[in-house]
C-alpha positions as CSV (number, residue, x, y, z in Angstrom):
1,M,-13.5,5.6,36.0
2,R,-11.8,7.5,33.2
3,Q,-10.2,5.9,30.2
4,D,-6.5,6.7,29.5
5,L,-6.3,8.1,26.0
6,T,-3.2,7.8,23.9
7,S,-2.0,10.1,21.2
8,D,-1.1,9.3,17.6
9,S,-0.1,11.2,14.5
10,V,0.7,10.5,10.9
11,S,2.1,12.7,8.2
12,R,1.8,12.4,4.5
13,H,2.8,14.4,1.5
14,I,0.1,15.3,-1.0
15,D,0.4,17.1,-4.3
16,A,-2.1,19.8,-3.6
17,S,-2.0,23.2,-1.9
18,P,-2.6,23.6,1.8
19,E,-5.8,25.6,1.1
20,E,-7.2,22.9,-1.2
21,L,-6.6,20.2,1.4
22,Y,-7.9,22.3,4.3
23,D,-11.1,22.9,2.4
24,I,-11.6,19.1,2.0
25,V,-10.8,18.2,5.6
26,S,-12.7,21.1,7.2
27,D,-15.9,20.4,5.2
28,V,-17.1,18.0,7.9
29,T,-20.2,17.2,5.9
30,R,-17.9,15.3,3.4
31,T,-16.5,13.1,6.2
32,P,-18.7,10.1,5.1
33,E,-16.9,10.1,1.8
34,L,-13.6,9.8,3.5
35,S,-14.3,7.5,6.5
36,S,-16.1,4.1,6.5
37,E,-17.2,4.6,10.1
38,I,-18.9,8.0,9.7
39,A,-22.4,7.6,8.2
40,D,-23.7,11.2,8.4
41,V,-22.6,14.6,9.5
42,R,-24.7,17.8,9.8
43,W,-23.9,21.3,11.0
44,L,-25.8,22.4,14.2
45,D,-27.1,25.6,15.6
46,G,-27.2,27.4,12.2
47,A,-23.5,26.8,11.3
48,T,-22.8,26.2,7.6
49,S,-19.0,26.2,7.5
50,P,-16.0,25.6,9.7
51,A,-15.4,28.3,12.3
52,V,-14.2,28.2,15.9
53,G,-17.1,27.3,18.1
54,A,-19.2,25.8,15.3
55,R,-20.7,22.4,16.2
56,F,-21.8,19.4,14.1
57,R,-23.5,16.1,14.7
58,A,-21.9,13.0,13.5
59,R,-23.6,9.5,13.2
60,N,-21.1,6.7,13.5
61,S,-21.7,3.2,12.2
62,A,-19.1,0.5,12.7
63,G,-21.2,-2.3,11.2
64,R,-21.6,-4.0,14.6
65,G,-24.0,-2.9,17.3
66,P,-26.2,0.2,17.1
67,D,-25.1,3.5,15.5
68,W,-24.0,6.2,17.9
69,F,-23.9,10.0,17.7
70,N,-21.5,12.7,18.9
71,K,-21.4,16.4,18.7
72,P,-17.9,17.8,18.3
73,V,-17.0,21.5,18.4
74,I,-14.4,23.1,16.1
75,T,-11.5,24.5,18.2
76,V,-9.2,25.8,15.4
77,A,-10.1,26.9,11.9
78,D,-7.1,28.6,10.3
79,R,-7.5,28.0,6.5
80,G,-4.5,26.4,4.9
81,R,-2.7,25.9,8.3
82,V,-4.7,24.1,11.0
83,F,-8.1,22.5,11.5
84,A,-9.1,20.9,14.8
85,F,-12.2,19.8,16.7
86,E,-13.0,17.9,19.9
87,R,-15.7,16.2,21.8
88,T,-16.2,15.1,25.4
89,E,-17.0,11.5,26.2
90,W,-18.8,11.0,29.5
91,I,-16.4,8.2,30.4
92,G,-13.5,8.7,28.0
93,G,-12.6,12.3,28.6
94,I,-11.9,14.8,25.8
95,L,-11.1,13.4,22.3
96,R,-9.2,15.7,20.0
97,W,-8.5,15.6,16.2
98,G,-6.3,18.0,14.4
99,Y,-4.8,18.5,11.0
100,Q,-1.8,20.6,10.2
101,F,-0.9,21.7,6.7
102,E,2.7,22.6,5.8
103,P,3.5,23.7,2.3
104,D,6.6,22.2,0.7
105,A,8.3,22.3,-2.7
106,T,5.7,20.2,-4.5
107,G,2.6,20.3,-2.4
108,T,1.7,19.9,1.3
109,T,2.7,17.7,4.2
110,V,-0.5,17.0,6.2
111,T,-0.2,15.8,9.8
112,D,-3.2,14.2,11.4
113,R,-3.1,14.1,15.2
114,T,-5.5,12.4,17.5
115,K,-5.8,12.2,21.3
């Protein structure tokens, strides 16, 4: 049985450059600072920065039940424009996260998309 996944997106204006915001989002080792569910993130296979094909290991902790791990792979790494990664769940299919950075008059509109 496969789970049907839904999509969602949200956009927000931030007073910072696309490159500054990309650098924060794409440094996956900082994710625990930005998400209460992610406890730890480490690069895998010698990777040290975001690049297409780079993998990382994330330890999730939701405060109930045991922690769980996943190993996403970066699918898009276009500094200041788009950052995306995905992972495959054995029963849930492919889960995708992506961030698009659009400069505007006073900063950047960031769109976060998940599926």
